[in-house]
SEROPA-24989 format. One record per residue: residue number from 1; chain; x, y, z of N, C-alpha, C in turn. Coordinates in steps of 0.05 Angstrom, whole numbers. Example, Ala and Ser with C-alpha at 12.3 -4.5 7.8 and 13.67 -1.06 7.14 Angstrom:
NODE    i  ch  n_east  n_north    n_up  ca_east  ca_north   ca_up  c_east  c_north    c_up
NODE    1   A     264     -114     156      246       -90     156     264      -66     156
NODE    2   A     257      -45     142      273       -21     143     258        1     157
***
This chain:
NODE    i  ch  n_east  n_north    n_up  ca_east  ca_north   ca_up  c_east  c_north    c_up
NODE    1   A    1448     2284    2914     1458      2288    2887    1486     2297    2887
NODE    2   A    1504     2284    2872     1531      2294    2870    1532     2323    2860
NODE    3   A    1548     2340    2873     1548      2368    2865    1558     2372    2836
NODE    4   A    1574     2353    2827     1587      2356    2800    1569     2347    2778
NODE    5   A    1545     2337    2784     1527      2327    2763    1501     2343    2762
NODE    6   A    1489     2344    2738     1463      2355    2736    1442     2334    2743
NODE    7   A    1417     2341    2742     1397      2322    2751    1394     2298    2733
NODE    8   A    1397     2302    2707     1395      2280    2688    1417     2260    2692
NODE    9   A    1441     2270    2695     1464      2252    2701    1460     2237    2727
NODE   10   A    1451     2252    2748     1448      2240    2774    1426     2218    2774
NODE   11   A    1406     2222    2756     1385      2202    2755    1395     2175    2745
NODE   12   A    1417     2175    2731     1429      2150    2720    1444     2134    2741
NODE   13   A    1447     2145    2765     1465      2133    2785    1453     2112    2804
NODE   14   A    1431     2118    2817     1423      2101    2840    1420     2072    2835
NODE   15   A    1405     2064    2814     1401      2035    2810    1427     2020    2804
NODE   16   A    1442     2031    2785     1467      2017    2777    1488     2019    2798
NODE   17   A    1490     2043    2811     1510      2047    2831    1506     2029    2855
NODE   18   A    1481     2027    2865     1476      2010    2888    1479     1980    2881
NODE   19   A    1471     1973    2857     1474      1945    2848    1503     1937    2847
NODE   20   A    1520     1953    2835     1548      1948    2834    1561     1947    2861
NODE   21   A    1554     1966    2878     1565      1968    2905    1558     1944    2921
NODE   22   A    1533     1936    2921     1524      1914    2938    1535     1887    2927
NODE   23   A    1540     1886    2901     1552      1861    2890    1581     1859    2897
NODE   24   A    1596     1880    2890     1626      1879    2892    1636     1883    2920
NODE   25   A    1623     1900    2935     1633      1906    2962    1619     1890    2984
NODE   26   A    1592     1890    2983     1577      1877    3005    1579     1846    3003
NODE   27   A    1573     1835    2979     1572      1806    2976    1599     1794    2969
NODE   28   A    1613     1805    2949     1638      1793    2940    1662     1802    2957
NODE   29   A    1660     1825    2970     1683      1836    2986    1708     1837    2968
NODE   30   A    1705     1848    2945     1727      1849    2926    1751     1864    2937
NODE   31   A    1774     1852    2934     1799      1864    2945    1818     1871    2922
NODE   32   A    1836     1889    2929     1857      1897    2910    1873     1873    2901
NODE   33   A    1877     1871    2875     1893      1849    2864    1876     1825    2855
NODE   34   A    1851     1824    2864     1834      1802    2856    1824     1806    2827
NODE   35   A    1814     1785    2815     1804      1785    2788    1774     1783    2787
NODE   36   A    1762     1800    2771     1733      1801    2769    1724     1801    2740
NODE   37   A    1704     1785    2734     1692      1785    2707    1665     1798    2709
NODE   38   A    1660     1818    2693     1635      1833    2693    1621     1829    2666
NODE   39   A    1598     1815    2666     1584      1811    2641    1570     1836    2631
NODE   40   A    1567     1838    2605     1553      1861    2593    1564     1888    2603
NODE   41   A    1590     1891    2599     1603      1915    2609    1593     1941    2598
NODE   42   A    1580     1940    2574     1570      1965    2563    1542     1973    2573
NODE   43   A    1530     1956    2589     1504      1962    2600    1506     1981    2623
NODE   44   A    1483     1988    2634     1482      2008    2656    1498     1998    2680
NODE   45   A    1492     1974    2690     1507      1963    2713    1536     1958    2706
NODE   46   A    1541     1948    2682     1568      1941    2674    1586     1965    2673
NODE   47   A    1577     1987    2662     1594      2011    2659    1602     2022    2687
NODE   48   A    1584     2020    2706     1590      2030    2733    1607     2009    2748
NODE   49   A    1601     1984    2745     1615      1963    2760    1645     1962    2751
NODE   50   A    1650     1966    2726     1678      1966    2716    1694     1988    2731
NODE   51   A    1682     2012    2732     1696      2034    2745    1700     2029    2775
NODE   52   A    1680     2018    2788     1682      2013    2817    1702     1991    2822
NODE   53   A    1702     1970    2806     1721      1948    2810    1750     1958    2806
NODE   54   A    1754     1975    2786     1780      1986    2781    1789     2003    2804
NODE   55   A    1771     2019    2815     1777      2036    2838    1785     2019    2862
NODE   56   A    1773     1995    2865     1780      1978    2887    1806     1963    2883
NODE   57   A    1818     1966    2859     1844      1955    2854    1844     1927    2840
NODE   58   A    1820     1919    2830     1818      1893    2818    1828     1893    2789
NODE   59   A    1834     1868    2779     1839      1864    2751    1812     1858    2738
NODE   60   A    1804     1874    2719     1777      1873    2709    1775     1862    2680
NODE   61   A    1759     1841    2677     1752      1831    2651    1723     1836    2646
NODE   62   A    1715     1840    2621     1687      1845    2616    1680     1835    2588
NODE   63   A    1654     1829    2584     1644      1821    2558    1629     1844    2545
NODE   64   A    1634     1848    2520     1620      1870    2505    1626     1865    2476
NODE   65   A    1609     1877    2459     1614      1875    2430    1639     1891    2423
NODE   66   A    1652     1883    2402     1678      1895    2394    1676     1925    2392
NODE   67   A    1654     1935    2382     1652      1964    2377    1653     1980    2404
NODE   68   A    1646     1966    2426     1647      1980    2452    1672     1975    2468
NODE   69   A    1691     1961    2456     1716      1955    2471    1732     1981    2478
NODE   70   A    1733     2001    2461     1748      2025    2469    1735     2038    2494
NODE   71   A    1709     2038    2495     1696      2050    2519    1702     2033    2544
NODE   72   A    1701     2006    2541     1707      1989    2563    1735     1994    2574
NODE   73   A    1755     1997    2556     1782      2003    2565    1784     2030    2578
NODE   74   A    1770     2049    2568     1771      2076    2579    1759     2077    2607
NODE   75   A    1741     2058    2613     1729      2057    2640    1746     2042    2660
NODE   76   A    1765     2027    2649     1783      2013    2668    1786     1983    2663
NODE   77   A    1772     1972    2643     1774      1944    2638    1802     1937    2628
NODE   78   A    1814     1916    2640     1840      1906    2631    1837     1888    2607
NODE   79   A    1815     1873    2606     1810      1854    2585    1781     1857    2575
NODE   80   A    1777     1861    2550     1751      1863    2538    1747     1840    2519
NODE   81   A    1726     1824    2523     1721      1800    2508    1696     1804    2490
NODE   82   A    1700     1798    2465     1677      1800    2446    1660     1775    2449
NODE   83   A    1638     1778    2461     1621      1754    2467    1609     1742    2441
NODE   84   A    1610     1757    2419     1599      1747    2394    1618     1728    2380
NODE   85   A    1644     1730    2386     1664      1713    2372    1680     1695    2391
NODE   86   A    1679     1701    2417     1696      1687    2436    1680     1677    2460
NODE   87   A    1686     1653    2469     1674      1643    2493    1689     1654    2517
NODE   88   A    1676     1670    2533     1689      1685    2554    1704     1667    2573
NODE   89   A    1694     1643    2578     1707      1625    2598    1734     1614    2588
NODE   90   A    1739     1617    2562     1765      1609    2551    1786     1631    2555
NODE   91   A    1777     1655    2560     1796      1678    2563    1798     1686    2593
NODE   92   A    1775     1689    2606     1775      1697    2634    1774     1672    2651
NODE   93   A    1797     1665    2662     1799      1641    2679    1806     1648    2708
NODE   94   A    1799     1630    2726     1807      1633    2754    1800     1660    2765
NODE   95   A    1776     1669    2759     1766      1695    2770    1758     1691    2799
NODE   96   A    1763     1712    2815     1754      1712    2842    1724     1718    2844
NODE   97   A    1715     1735    2826     1687      1744    2826    1676     1745    2798
NODE   98   A    1651     1736    2794     1637      1740    2769    1611     1754    2775
NODE   99   A    1606     1776    2761     1581      1790    2763    1565     1784    2738
NODE  100   A    1544     1768    2741     1527      1760    2719    1502     1778    2717
NODE  101   A    1497     1788    2693     1473      1805    2689    1455     1792    2668
NODE  102   A    1462     1769    2658     1448      1757    2635    1431     1733    2641
NODE  103   A    1438     1718    2662     1424      1693    2669    1428     1672    2647
NODE  104   A    1411     1652    2648     1411      1631    2627    1438     1617    2623
NODE  105   A    1446     1613    2598     1471      1599    2592    1495     1615    2601
NODE  106   A    1494     1641    2600     1516      1657    2610    1522     1652    2639
NODE  107   A    1501     1650    2655     1505      1644    2684    1517     1617    2688
NODE  108   A    1507     1597    2674     1518      1570    2677    1547     1568    2669
NODE  109   A    1554     1581    2647     1582      1581    2637    1601     1597    2656
NODE  110   A    1589     1615    2671     1605      1632    2689    1620     1615    2710
NODE  111   A    1609     1592    2717     1622      1574    2736    1647     1562    2726
NODE  112   A    1651     1563    2699     1676      1554    2687    1698     1575    2689
NODE  113   A    1690     1600    2695     1709      1622    2695    1719     1628    2723
NODE  114   A    1704     1619    2744     1711      1627    2771    1727     1605    2785
NODE  115   A    1746     1612    2802     1763      1593    2815    1749     1582    2840
NODE  116   A    1758     1559    2850     1747      1548    2875    1750     1569    2897
NODE  117   A    1729     1572    2913     1730      1592    2934    1721     1619    2925
NODE  118   A    1716     1622    2899     1706      1648    2888    1676     1650    2891
NODE  119   A    1665     1671    2878     1637      1676    2881    1625     1685    2854
NODE  120   A    1601     1674    2848     1585      1683    2825    1561     1697    2836
NODE  121   A    1557     1722    2828     1533      1737    2836    1517     1743    2812
NODE  122   A    1491     1737    2813     1474      1743    2790    1453     1763    2798
NODE  123   A    1447     1781    2780     1424      1800    2783    1404     1794    2762
NODE  124   A    1410     1775    2744     1392      1769    2722    1379     1742    2724
NODE  125   A    1390     1725    2741     1379      1698    2744    1355     1697    2763
NODE  126   A    1347     1673    2770     1325      1670    2789    1335     1666    2817
NODE  127   A    1321     1676    2837     1329      1671    2865    1330     1642    2871
NODE  128   A    1347     1634    2890     1349      1606    2898    1336     1603    2926
NODE  129   A    1336     1578    2935     1324      1572    2961    1337     1588    2984
NODE  130   A    1363     1591    2982     1378      1606    3003    1368     1634    3005
NODE  131   A    1365     1647    2982     1355      1674    2981    1326     1676    2993
NODE  132   A    1310     1656    2985     1282      1656    2994    1281     1653    3025
NODE  133   A    1298     1636    3036     1298      1633    3065    1307     1658    3079
NODE  134   A    1328     1671    3068     1339      1695    3080    1318     1718    3080
NODE  135   A    1300     1718    3060     1280      1739    3058    1254     1731    3073
NODE  136   A    1254     1707    3086     1231      1699    3101    1207     1692    3084
NODE  137   A    1212     1682    3059     1190      1675    3042    1177     1648    3051
NODE  138   A    1152     1643    3044     1138      1619    3053    1154     1594    3045
NODE  139   A    1153     1573    3062     1168      1549    3057    1163     1536    3030
NODE  140   A    1138     1535    3021     1133      1523    2994    1149     1538    2972
NODE  141   A    1150     1564    2975     1165      1580    2955    1195     1575    2957
NODE  142   A    1205     1570    2981     1233      1563    2985    1239     1537    2970
NODE  143   A    1221     1517    2973     1225      1492    2960    1224     1494    2930
NODE  144   A    1204     1510    2920     1201      1513    2891    1226     1526    2879
NODE  145   A    1235     1548    2891     1258      1562    2881    1283     1545    2882
NODE  146   A    1285     1529    2904     1308      1511    2906    1308     1490    2884
NODE  147   A    1284     1480    2877     1281      1460    2856    1288     1473    2829
NODE  148   A    1277     1496    2823     1281      1509    2797    1311     1517    2794
NODE  149   A    1325     1522    2815     1352      1531    2814    1372     1508    2819
NODE  150   A    1363     1484    2817     1380      1461    2825    1405     1458    2808
NODE  151   A    1403     1465    2782     1426      1462    2764    1448     1482    2773
NODE  152   A    1441     1507    2779     1460      1527    2787    1472     1519    2814
NODE  153   A    1456     1510    2833     1466      1501    2859    1485     1478    2857
NODE  154   A    1478     1459    2839     1496      1436    2835    1523     1445    2824
NODE  155   A    1523     1463    2804     1548      1473    2793    1565     1487    2815
NODE  156   A    1551     1503    2832     1566      1517    2853    1579     1497    2872
NODE  157   A    1565     1475    2878     1577      1455    2896    1601     1441    2882
NODE  158   A    1597     1433    2857     1618      1419    2843    1643     1436    2840
NODE  159   A    1639     1461    2835     1662      1479    2830    1673     1491    2856
NODE  160   A    1659     1484    2879     1667      1495    2905    1667     1526    2904
NODE  161   A    1645     1536    2893     1641      1565    2889    1616     1574    2904
NODE  162   A    1617     1599    2915     1593      1610    2928    1576     1623    2907
NODE  163   A    1550     1618    2908     1531      1630    2890    1512     1648    2905
NODE  164   A    1508     1672    2895     1489      1691    2908    1471     1704    2887
NODE  165   A    1446     1708    2895     1427      1724    2879    1424     1750    2893
NODE  166   A    1428     1772    2878     1425      1799    2890    1399     1812    2882
NODE  167   A    1384     1820    2902     1361      1838    2898    1369     1864    2911
NODE  168   A    1375     1884    2895     1386      1909    2905    1366     1922    2925
NODE  169   A    1377     1933    2947     1360      1947    2966    1369     1976    2968
NODE  170   A    1351     1994    2975     1357      2022    2977    1376     2027    3000
NODE  171   A    1394     2046    2997     1412      2053    3019    1422     2082    3015
NODE  172   A    1412     2100    3031     1422      2128    3030    1451     2130    3037
NODE  173   A    1460     2113    3056     1488      2114    3064    1507     2107    3041
NODE  174   A    1499     2086    3026     1516      2078    3003    1514     2099    2981
NODE  175   A    1491     2111    2977     1489      2132    2957    1507     2156    2963
NODE  176   A    1510     2162    2989     1528      2184    2997    1557     2177    2990
NODE  177   A    1564     2152    2994     1592      2143    2987    1596     2143    2957
NODE  178   A    1576     2135    2942     1577      2136    2913    1580     2164    2903
NODE  179   A    1564     2182    2915     1565      2210    2907    1592     2222    2912
NODE  180   A    1605     2214    2934     1631      2224    2940    1651     2215    2919
NODE  181   A    1649     2190    2910     1667      2180    2889    1663     2195    2863
NODE  182   A    1638     2201    2857     1632      2217    2833    1645     2244    2834
NODE  183   A    1641     2258    2856     1652      2285    2859    1683     2285    2860
NODE  184   A    1695     2262    2867     1724      2260    2867    1734     2252    2839
NODE  185   A    1716     2247    2820     1724      2240    2793    1732     2210    2790
NODE  186   A    1725     2194    2810     1733      2166    2809    1714     2150    2791
NODE  187   A    1688     2156    2792     1669      2143    2775    1651     2164    2762
NODE  188   A    1638     2156    2741     1620      2175    2727    1597     2159    2714
NODE  189   A    1573     2171    2712     1552      2157    2699    1556     2158    2668
NODE  190   A    1549     2136    2655     1550      2135    2626    1522     2136    2615
NODE  191   A    1516     2157    2601     1489      2161    2590    1488     2156    2560
NODE  192   A    1468     2141    2551     1465      2136    2523    1446     2157    2511
NODE  193   A    1421     2156    2520     1401      2175    2509    1384     2186    2532
NODE  194   A    1373     2210    2527     1354      2222    2545    1328     2227    2530
NODE  195   A    1305     2220    2542     1279      2223    2529    1262     2241    2546
NODE  196   A    1244     2257    2533     1224      2272    2549    1203     2253    2559
NODE  197   A    1188     2261    2580     1169      2243    2592    1148     2233    2572
NODE  198   A    1140     2250    2553     1120      2241    2534    1130     2219    2515
NODE  199   A    1156     2215    2514     1168      2194    2498    1177     2170    2515
NODE  200   A    1165     2167    2538     1173      2145    2556    1170     2118    2543
NODE  201   A    1149     2113    2528     1145      2087    2515    1168     2082    2495
NODE  202   A    1176     2102    2481     1198      2099    2462    1224     2093    2477
NODE  203   A    1228     2106    2500     1252      2101    2517    1253     2072    2526
NODE  204   A    1230     2062    2535     1229      2034    2545    1234     2015    2522
NODE  205   A    1223     2020    2499     1228      2003    2476    1257     2002    2468
NODE  206   A    1270     2025    2470     1299      2026    2464    1315     2010    2484
NODE  207   A    1308     2012    2510     1322      1996    2530    1318     1966    2524
NODE  208   A    1293     1959    2518     1287      1930    2513    1300     1920    2488
NODE  209   A    1309     1937    2470     1323      1928    2445    1350     1917    2451
NODE  210   A    1361     1924    2475     1387      1913    2483    1411     1928    2470
NODE  211   A    1406     1951    2457     1427      1965    2444    1438     1989    2460
NODE  212   A    1426     1994    2483     1434      2018    2499    1462     2013    2510
NODE  213   A    1478     2035    2509     1505      2034    2521    1504     2053    2545
NODE  214   A    1506     2041    2569     1502      2057    2593    1473     2060    2599
NODE  215   A    1465     2083    2610     1437      2087    2619    1420     2104    2600
NODE  216   A    1395     2099    2601     1375      2115    2588    1359     2130    2609
NODE  217   A    1355     2156    2606     1342      2172    2626    1317     2185    2614
NODE  218   A    1295     2185    2629     1271      2199    2622    1271     2225    2638
NODE  219   A    1270     2247    2623     1270      2274    2636    1241     2283    2640
NODE  220   A    1234     2287    2665     1206      2294    2672    1201     2323    2663
NODE  221   A    1219     2341    2671     1217      2369    2663    1244     2383    2665
NODE  222   A    1247     2405    2652     1272      2419    2653    1274     2434    2679
***
């Protein structure tokens, strides 16, 4: 636990922190001066990924509703795109990295925003055959996932882009590095609401509504 945070704040870190770290650092190898597009910047992963990408020296673009643009800018976003009124691929072009959290049409359109040689990483889409092989899944499942993901794989080949599906894994070593960045004031957790344990169902319903900005935490006890 970062010394500068209380337990509720610290509870908001591991999932989003490790997801952003493994996407931007492990898979994308994001470098200073590169351009990254982060979808759903006001979400839990997005709010952390923006800060981490900015710390790494990247030029950061993100999608978020207009009301959340001030928060996006305060976290380090250079460009905030209102996904309700603007097609992000018309604004964010030639990106080195795209972090997709939405899947579906957003994932498919992301290939229009990334430059040849770049990378699209999704945490919201479905695993592909490559992911299934790497995880040692049964061959029939490798074939099925490859078939279901054929449109994405075809786009990646056509655009000469690397596509990766991320399934976040636990890492105490990475959490220590994230904690150090928090205590240095480089990144911070963004909390929307905190619920007591007896209101857990209400908390989950709020998250499912899609209106949360940052993380929602369930407090087990004081």
